[in-house]
C-alpha positions as CSV (number, residue, x, y, z in Angstrom):
1,X,8.7,-1.2,-23.1
2,X,9.0,-0.2,-26.8
3,X,10.0,3.4,-27.7
4,X,7.3,6.0,-27.9
5,X,5.6,5.9,-31.3
6,X,3.6,8.4,-33.2
7,X,2.1,5.9,-35.6
8,X,-1.1,6.9,-37.1
9,X,-4.3,4.9,-36.2
10,X,-5.4,2.3,-38.7
11,X,-7.8,3.2,-41.4
12,X,-10.6,1.3,-39.6
13,X,-10.0,3.1,-36.4
14,X,-10.0,6.5,-38.2
15,X,-13.3,5.6,-39.7
16,X,-14.7,5.0,-36.2
17,X,-13.4,8.4,-35.1
18,X,-14.9,10.2,-38.1
19,X,-18.2,8.4,-37.8
20,X,-18.5,9.4,-34.2
21,X,-17.6,13.0,-34.8
22,X,-20.1,13.2,-37.6
23,X,-22.9,11.7,-35.5
24,X,-22.2,13.9,-32.5
25,X,-23.4,17.5,-32.3
26,X,-20.9,20.3,-31.4
27,X,-20.0,20.5,-27.8
28,X,-22.6,22.7,-26.1
29,X,-22.1,25.5,-23.7
30,X,-23.1,23.3,-20.8
31,X,-20.3,20.8,-21.5
32,X,-17.8,23.6,-22.0
33,X,-18.8,25.1,-18.7
34,X,-18.2,21.7,-17.0
35,X,-14.8,21.5,-18.6
36,X,-13.9,24.9,-17.2
37,X,-15.3,23.9,-13.8
38,X,-13.1,20.8,-13.8
39,X,-10.0,22.8,-14.6
40,X,-10.6,25.2,-11.7
41,X,-11.3,22.5,-9.3
42,X,-8.3,20.4,-10.3
43,X,-6.1,23.4,-9.4
44,X,-7.8,23.7,-6.0
45,X,-7.4,20.0,-5.1
46,X,-3.9,19.4,-6.5
47,X,-2.2,19.9,-3.1
48,X,-4.6,17.3,-1.6
49,X,-3.7,14.9,-4.4
50,X,0.0,15.2,-3.7
51,X,-0.5,14.9,0.1
52,X,-2.6,11.8,-0.3
53,X,-0.1,10.3,-2.7
54,X,2.8,10.9,-0.3
55,X,1.0,9.5,2.7
56,X,0.1,6.4,0.8
57,X,3.6,6.1,-0.6
58,X,5.1,6.2,2.9
59,X,2.7,3.5,4.2
60,X,2.6,0.7,1.5
61,X,1.0,-2.7,1.8
62,X,1.3,-5.9,-0.2
63,X,-1.5,-7.5,-2.2
64,X,-4.5,-8.7,-0.3
65,X,-3.0,-7.1,2.9
66,X,-4.0,-3.4,2.1
67,X,-6.1,-3.0,5.3
68,X,-4.8,0.4,6.4
69,X,-4.6,1.7,2.8
70,X,-8.3,0.7,2.4
71,X,-9.2,2.4,5.6
72,X,-7.5,5.6,4.5
73,X,-9.3,5.6,1.1
74,X,-12.7,4.9,2.7
75,X,-12.3,7.7,5.2
76,X,-11.3,10.2,2.5
77,X,-14.3,9.2,0.3
78,X,-16.8,9.4,3.2
79,X,-15.5,12.9,4.0
80,X,-16.4,13.9,0.4
81,X,-19.9,12.6,0.8
82,X,-19.4,9.6,-1.4
83,X,-21.3,6.4,-0.7
84,X,-18.7,3.8,0.4
85,X,-18.6,0.0,0.3
86,X,-15.6,-1.8,1.9
87,X,-14.4,-5.4,2.0
88,X,-14.9,-6.0,-1.7
89,X,-12.5,-8.8,-2.9
90,X,-11.0,-8.8,0.7
91,X,-9.7,-5.2,1.0
92,X,-11.2,-3.4,-2.0
93,X,-13.1,-0.1,-1.6
94,X,-15.9,1.1,-3.9
95,X,-17.2,4.6,-3.9
96,X,-20.5,5.6,-5.6
97,X,-21.2,9.2,-6.4
98,X,-24.8,9.7,-7.7
99,X,-25.1,12.9,-9.7
100,X,-28.0,15.4,-9.4
101,X,-29.3,14.5,-12.9
102,X,-30.3,11.1,-14.4
103,X,-27.8,9.4,-16.7
104,X,-25.5,6.4,-17.2
105,X,-22.9,4.9,-14.8
106,X,-19.2,5.3,-15.4
107,X,-16.5,3.4,-13.5
108,X,-13.0,4.6,-12.7
109,X,-10.4,2.3,-11.3
110,X,-7.2,2.5,-9.2
111,X,-5.1,-0.1,-7.5
112,X,-4.2,-0.4,-3.8
113,X,-1.2,-2.7,-3.5
114,X,2.5,-2.2,-3.4
115,X,5.5,-4.5,-4.2
116,X,8.0,-6.5,-2.2
117,X,10.8,-4.0,-3.1
118,X,13.2,-2.1,-0.8
119,X,13.1,1.6,-1.9
120,X,16.5,3.0,-2.8
121,X,15.5,6.6,-3.5
122,X,16.1,9.6,-1.2
123,X,12.5,11.0,-1.1
124,X,11.6,12.7,2.2
125,X,8.5,10.4,2.3
126,X,10.3,7.2,1.2
127,X,9.0,3.9,2.5
128,X,10.8,2.2,5.3
129,X,8.1,-0.5,5.7
130,X,9.3,-4.1,6.0
131,X,7.3,-7.3,6.1
132,X,7.5,-11.0,5.3
133,X,6.8,-12.2,1.8
134,X,7.1,-15.8,0.7
135,X,8.9,-16.6,4.0
136,X,11.6,-13.9,3.6
137,X,11.8,-10.4,5.2
138,X,11.4,-7.7,2.4
139,X,11.0,-4.0,2.0
140,X,7.7,-2.8,0.7
141,X,7.4,0.0,-1.9
142,X,4.9,1.6,-4.3
143,X,7.3,0.8,-7.1
144,X,4.6,0.8,-9.8
145,X,2.9,4.1,-9.1
146,X,-0.3,2.8,-7.5
147,X,0.2,5.5,-4.8
148,X,-0.1,8.1,-7.6
149,X,-3.1,6.3,-9.0
150,X,-4.9,6.4,-5.6
151,X,-4.0,10.1,-5.1
152,X,-5.3,11.0,-8.5
153,X,-8.6,9.0,-8.2
154,X,-9.2,10.6,-4.8
155,X,-8.6,13.9,-6.5
156,X,-11.2,13.0,-9.2
157,X,-13.7,12.0,-6.4
158,X,-13.1,15.4,-4.8
159,X,-13.6,17.3,-8.0
160,X,-16.7,15.5,-9.1
161,X,-18.2,15.6,-5.6
162,X,-18.1,19.4,-5.8
163,X,-19.9,19.1,-9.2
164,X,-22.5,16.6,-8.0
165,X,-25.5,18.6,-8.8
166,X,-24.4,19.1,-12.3
167,X,-23.5,15.5,-13.1
168,X,-25.9,13.6,-15.4
169,X,-25.4,10.1,-14.0
170,X,-23.3,8.2,-11.6
171,X,-19.6,7.7,-11.1
172,X,-18.3,4.5,-9.5
173,X,-14.8,4.7,-8.0
174,X,-13.1,1.3,-7.8
175,X,-10.1,1.0,-5.5
176,X,-8.9,-2.5,-6.2
177,X,-6.5,-4.7,-4.2
178,X,-3.9,-7.2,-5.5
179,X,-3.4,-5.9,-9.0
180,X,0.2,-7.3,-8.7
181,X,-1.2,-10.8,-8.1
182,X,-2.7,-12.4,-5.0
183,X,-0.5,-14.4,-2.7
184,X,-0.1,-18.1,-3.5
185,X,-3.3,-20.0,-2.7
186,X,-5.5,-16.9,-2.6
187,X,-7.9,-15.3,-4.9
188,X,-7.7,-11.5,-5.5
189,X,-7.5,-8.6,-7.8
190,X,-9.9,-7.5,-10.6
191,X,-11.0,-11.1,-11.2
192,X,-12.3,-11.5,-7.7
193,X,-13.8,-8.0,-7.7
194,X,-15.8,-8.9,-10.8
195,X,-16.8,-12.2,-9.2
196,X,-18.1,-10.4,-6.1
197,X,-20.2,-8.0,-8.2
198,X,-18.2,-4.8,-8.5
199,X,-19.8,-4.2,-12.0
200,X,-23.3,-4.4,-10.7
201,X,-25.7,-2.3,-8.5
202,X,-25.2,0.1,-10.2
203,X,-23.9,-1.4,-13.4
204,X,-21.3,0.8,-15.3
205,X,-21.7,1.2,-19.0
206,X,-17.9,1.7,-19.4
207,X,-14.8,1.7,-17.3
208,X,-11.7,3.9,-17.6
209,X,-8.2,3.5,-16.1
210,X,-4.7,4.9,-16.5
211,X,-1.2,4.0,-15.5
212,X,1.7,6.2,-14.8
213,X,4.9,5.3,-16.7
214,X,8.4,6.8,-16.8
215,X,8.9,5.8,-20.4
216,X,6.7,8.8,-21.2
217,X,7.4,12.4,-20.2
218,X,5.2,14.4,-17.9
219,X,2.3,15.8,-19.8
220,X,2.2,13.0,-22.4
221,X,-0.7,10.5,-22.7
222,X,-0.3,7.3,-24.8
223,X,-3.3,5.3,-26.0
224,X,-4.0,2.4,-28.3
225,X,-7.2,0.8,-29.7
226,X,-7.4,-2.9,-29.3
227,X,-4.7,-4.9,-27.5
228,X,-2.5,-2.4,-25.5
229,X,-1.1,-4.7,-22.8
230,X,-0.4,-8.4,-23.1
231,X,-2.4,-11.3,-21.7
232,X,-0.3,-13.4,-19.4
233,X,-0.4,-17.1,-18.5
234,X,2.1,-18.7,-16.2
235,X,3.6,-22.0,-17.4
236,X,4.8,-25.1,-15.5
237,X,6.1,-28.2,-17.2
238,X,7.2,-31.2,-15.2
239,X,9.2,-33.7,-17.4
240,X,9.1,-37.2,-16.0
241,X,11.9,-39.5,-17.0
242,X,13.6,-42.4,-15.2
243,X,16.5,-42.0,-12.9
244,X,19.8,-43.8,-13.4
245,X,23.5,-43.5,-12.9
246,X,25.0,-40.6,-14.9
247,X,27.7,-42.9,-16.4
248,X,25.0,-45.2,-17.8
249,X,22.3,-42.9,-19.3
250,X,21.0,-45.7,-21.5
251,X,19.6,-47.4,-18.5
252,X,17.1,-44.6,-17.8
253,X,15.3,-41.7,-19.5
254,X,17.1,-38.4,-19.0
255,X,14.5,-35.6,-18.2
256,X,17.2,-32.9,-18.3
257,X,18.0,-33.5,-22.0
258,X,14.2,-33.7,-22.8
259,X,13.7,-30.4,-20.9
260,X,16.4,-28.8,-23.0
261,X,14.7,-30.0,-26.1
262,X,11.4,-28.6,-24.9
263,X,12.9,-25.2,-24.2
264,X,14.2,-25.0,-27.7
265,X,11.0,-26.3,-29.2
266,X,8.9,-23.7,-27.3
267,X,11.0,-20.9,-29.0
268,X,9.8,-22.0,-32.4
269,X,6.2,-21.2,-31.5
270,X,6.9,-17.5,-31.6
271,X,9.6,-17.6,-34.3
272,X,8.1,-20.1,-36.7
273,X,4.5,-20.9,-35.9
274,X,2.7,-17.7,-35.2
275,X,2.0,-14.7,-37.5
276,X,3.8,-12.1,-35.4
277,X,2.9,-9.4,-38.0
278,X,-0.6,-9.7,-36.4
279,X,0.6,-9.4,-32.8
280,X,3.7,-10.2,-30.8
281,X,4.0,-13.4,-28.9
282,X,6.5,-14.2,-26.1
283,X,7.2,-17.6,-24.5
284,X,9.9,-17.4,-21.8
285,X,11.3,-20.1,-19.5
286,X,12.6,-18.4,-16.4
287,X,13.4,-21.3,-14.1
288,X,14.7,-24.9,-14.4
289,X,15.1,-27.2,-11.5
290,X,16.1,-30.8,-11.3
291,X,18.8,-33.2,-10.1
292,X,21.0,-33.2,-7.0
293,X,24.5,-34.0,-8.2
294,X,26.6,-34.5,-11.3
295,X,26.5,-38.3,-11.7
296,X,22.8,-38.9,-11.0
297,X,20.2,-38.5,-13.7
298,X,17.0,-37.5,-11.9
299,X,13.4,-38.7,-12.3
300,X,12.0,-35.3,-12.9
301,X,12.8,-31.8,-14.1
302,X,10.5,-28.7,-13.7
303,X,10.4,-25.8,-16.1
304,X,8.6,-22.6,-15.0
305,X,7.9,-19.7,-17.4
306,X,5.5,-17.1,-18.7
307,X,3.5,-16.6,-21.9
308,X,2.6,-13.2,-23.3
309,X,0.1,-12.6,-26.1
310,X,-1.7,-9.5,-27.4
311,X,-4.5,-11.0,-29.4
312,X,-7.3,-12.9,-27.6
313,X,-7.6,-15.5,-30.4
314,X,-3.9,-16.0,-30.7
315,X,-3.7,-16.5,-27.0
316,X,-5.7,-19.6,-27.1
317,X,-3.7,-20.9,-30.1
318,X,-0.4,-20.3,-28.3
319,X,-1.5,-22.1,-25.2
320,X,-2.6,-25.1,-27.2
321,X,0.8,-25.1,-29.1
322,X,2.8,-24.9,-25.8
323,X,1.0,-27.9,-24.4
324,X,1.3,-30.0,-27.6
325,X,5.0,-29.1,-28.1
326,X,6.0,-30.1,-24.6
327,X,4.0,-33.3,-24.5
328,X,5.0,-34.5,-28.0
329,X,8.8,-33.8,-27.5
330,X,8.7,-35.7,-24.2
331,X,6.8,-38.6,-25.9
332,X,9.4,-38.8,-28.7
333,X,12.1,-39.4,-26.0
334,X,10.1,-42.0,-24.0
335,X,9.4,-39.4,-21.3
336,X,6.2,-37.7,-20.4
337,X,5.4,-34.0,-19.7
338,X,2.8,-32.6,-17.3
339,X,1.8,-29.1,-18.5
340,X,0.0,-26.7,-16.3
341,X,-1.1,-23.3,-17.7
342,X,-2.4,-20.3,-15.8
343,X,-2.3,-22.0,-12.4
344,X,-1.5,-18.7,-10.5
345,X,-1.7,-16.0,-13.2
346,X,-4.0,-16.0,-16.2
347,X,-4.8,-12.4,-17.3
348,X,-6.6,-11.8,-20.6
349,X,-5.3,-9.2,-23.1
350,X,-5.9,-5.6,-21.9
351,X,-8.1,-4.8,-24.9
352,X,-9.3,-1.2,-25.4
353,X,-12.7,-1.2,-27.0
354,X,-12.2,0.4,-30.5
355,X,-15.6,2.2,-30.4
356,X,-15.1,3.6,-27.0
357,X,-11.5,4.6,-27.8
358,X,-12.7,6.5,-30.9
359,X,-15.4,8.2,-28.9
360,X,-13.1,9.4,-26.1
361,X,-10.1,10.3,-28.4
362,X,-11.3,13.9,-28.7
363,X,-11.4,14.1,-24.9
364,X,-7.8,12.9,-24.6
365,X,-6.6,15.2,-27.3
366,X,-8.3,18.2,-25.7
367,X,-7.0,17.4,-22.2
368,X,-3.4,16.5,-23.1
369,X,-3.0,18.7,-26.2
370,X,-2.6,17.3,-29.7
371,X,1.2,17.4,-29.5
372,X,1.2,15.4,-26.2
373,X,-1.1,12.6,-27.3
374,X,0.5,9.5,-28.9
375,X,-0.6,6.2,-30.2
376,X,1.7,3.7,-28.5
377,X,2.8,0.3,-29.7
378,X,1.5,-2.6,-27.6
379,X,3.5,-3.7,-24.6
380,X,4.2,-7.2,-23.3
381,X,3.7,-6.4,-19.6
382,X,0.2,-7.2,-18.3
383,X,-2.7,-5.7,-16.3
384,X,-5.7,-7.3,-14.6
385,X,-7.8,-4.3,-15.8
386,X,-8.5,-6.7,-18.6
387,X,-11.0,-8.6,-16.4
388,X,-13.3,-5.6,-16.3
389,X,-12.9,-5.2,-20.1
390,X,-14.1,-8.8,-20.5
391,X,-17.5,-7.6,-19.1
392,X,-17.9,-4.0,-20.3
393,X,-16.2,-1.7,-22.7
394,X,-13.0,-0.2,-21.2
395,X,-10.3,2.3,-22.1
396,X,-6.9,2.1,-20.4
397,X,-4.1,4.7,-21.2
398,X,-0.6,5.5,-20.1
399,X,0.4,8.8,-18.5
400,X,4.0,10.1,-18.4
401,X,5.6,10.9,-15.1
402,X,9.2,11.5,-16.2
403,X,10.3,15.1,-15.8
404,X,10.8,16.5,-19.3
405,X,14.4,16.3,-20.4
406,X,15.3,13.7,-17.6
407,X,16.8,10.4,-18.5
408,X,15.6,6.9,-17.6
409,X,18.5,6.7,-15.2
410,X,17.0,9.6,-13.3
411,X,13.4,8.2,-13.5
412,X,13.8,4.4,-13.4
413,X,11.1,2.1,-14.9
414,X,8.1,0.8,-13.0
415,X,9.0,-2.0,-10.6
416,X,12.5,-0.6,-10.0
417,X,13.7,0.1,-6.4
418,X,14.6,3.6,-7.9
419,X,11.2,4.3,-9.5
420,X,9.9,7.8,-8.8
421,X,7.1,10.0,-10.0
422,X,7.2,13.6,-11.2
423,X,4.3,15.0,-9.2
424,X,3.9,17.9,-11.6
425,X,2.1,15.4,-13.8
426,X,-0.6,14.3,-11.3
427,X,-3.0,17.2,-12.1
428,X,-3.1,15.9,-15.7
429,X,-4.2,12.5,-14.4
430,X,-7.0,14.0,-12.4
431,X,-8.1,16.2,-15.4
432,X,-8.0,13.1,-17.7
433,X,-10.1,10.8,-15.6
434,X,-12.6,13.6,-14.6
435,X,-13.1,14.7,-18.2
436,X,-13.4,11.1,-19.5
437,X,-16.2,10.5,-16.9
438,X,-18.0,13.7,-17.5
439,X,-17.8,13.7,-21.3
440,X,-19.1,10.1,-21.5
441,X,-22.0,10.9,-19.1
442,X,-22.9,14.0,-21.1
443,X,-22.6,12.6,-24.6
444,X,-24.0,9.1,-23.9
445,X,-23.0,5.8,-25.5
């Protein structure tokens, strides 16, 4: 992930912020009272947030297999008096908290799934769970912070349930399975939740989400209007040649040489064909398979890779260029190339609605403090939160969980077997999500 940046927002984005501030009356006494109430309640529930997070961390489950995690979440929500729906997108849980006053609907989202990673840390509540993944026995670990997300969103549910009579509207708590990707051959994640109607009955006007990240220190929040996380499309290219003896290559068509040319040709898409001053583009080939021994030219070679884009329009252009490059290079060598895009993974760009970002920026600044709120560069990792943003305006932010002064060696990056969370930062996550929900419900669209 790029270094933390304190770049100023673009002129257009500043205009949106100023326009919203000018059009909005000063925060009234009622809203200030709600803010104070949230702060008090966050302090009261913080121990519950930590306890929930630790329990979930110790009992991780892989994507589309989060049955016990879902049961735990559902029981906690019911105990808070929240209306609960289970079995959404296989194991997803949706909670609905209807406020005592009429108003809009706001959605807040957390993930349920863990990763096939064997935990290497020394936490007292470390995971020792093992399971089978893709035919191999693996450890299972919340190596991306989803346990923290669940603990915090349960904390938000507890805070807001205690303020139910004062809420002008409805809050929808979405606990989503399979954010890390459904197993091969299965549907899952945000895309399936949307397909099964998670954004209806009641229909949210907006959705908010956050992600813990050790690239930022505890207490820091990082935001960005527009594309903040990359769209991702998996890539598979099968080059079809004609097998022959390795000593007589002229008697066949060598798909290995053609595959090498395709790899080099794909690199020119980002380096020579796309305007990367507009947004970054990454085309990576991560696996090449073909052949059985040194003196046999095979019939076929398979390339597998990933494509990352940060602009929705550029994404479609890049996909078209990848296909054309592979097919035409193969054709020039008397081979053919079968190109498959997005067969298992095809996430849109995680795109923060500029108007919503402008509207909620004062909330983020008040909660984090002006010196702890940063505009971040876009990152080339991806998030299926983007599927919700395809349907309704959404805002997704990063929250630091690296102890101030600690190094990245001490707090490894997300997806590492040594990843860990500074739990002192969890209260800020609860305050952030609760305040985003309340401020939007009170001030309206």
